[in-house]
N, C-alpha and C positions, 0 to 999 in steps of 0.2 A: 504494499500500499504505500502510496506517495504522499499522503497528508495525514496528520494527526492533530488531536486537540492539545493545546498547551494553554493552561489558565482560561479555559472556555473559549478559545479562539483557534481556528483552523490555521495550521502552519504547514509549509511544504518541506519535504525532506531536502530538496535542493537547497533551500534558504538556510535550514538548520545545518546542513553540511558546510556551507560557507562560513558560518560562525565557528564551526569546529576547526576549520582550516585556519582561521585567525587565531584561535585559542584552543589548542588541543584539550585543556583541562575542561572545557565546556561539554565534551562528549558524554552523553547520557546523565548529565547532572540534573536536568529538568525531568519532571514527571509527564511523559507523553501519554495520551489515552486514545484508544481506537474510537473514531467518530461513530461507529455503529453500537458496539457493545460496551464502550467505556473501560474496557479492560487496559491494563498497562502494556504499552508497546515500546520498543526500543529503536534507536536510530542505528542502521547498518550502513557501514561505509565499505565500498569495495572498489578495488582497482579496475575490475572488469565490467562492473555494472553501475547504473546510476544509484544514488543513495535512496534507501527505501525504509519504511518502519515495518517491524515484524513483532507479532505478539510475544510477550515475555511472560514466562511462568516462574514466578518467584520461588525460591527454595524456602519451605516453611517447616523444615524439620521431618522427622520420621513419624508417620501416623502408625496406627495399629497395623494397617494393611502392608504399609511399607516396611515395617519391622518384620512382618511375617515373611515377606519376600526376601528381605536381606537375610533372615535366618535360613531360608531354603537355600540361598546362594552359598551362604557359609557352610551349610551341610554338604552341599554338592562339592565345594572346594576341597572339604577334608575327606570325602568319600574316596575309597579305593580306586586307583585308576586302571588296575588290570586284575585278572583272575589270581595272580601271584601275590598281590597285595591284600588279599582278603583274610589271611591267616589261616588257610586251609592246610591240607596235609603238605608237609615239607619233605623234601628228599634229603636224607642225612647219610652221607657216605663216609 
């Protein structure tokens, strides 16, 4: 998307990119909002494409479902990787 709301005013990604080029510390310091859903968006600058805004999902910590998923990931990471790691019969010579 090429426009976003900033302080209840519509701003263009190109004009905001110009401000960033003048002062790099300005990048994503402002809270931009999507004009349709009012969710947060960030300004994305690329060397290959024109500047644009993209929806941003803020990290809010681990909820119960996420903790559950993380726990499964840890279990899978600690699981035996082959049939020889399972602790079955061992060859003793």
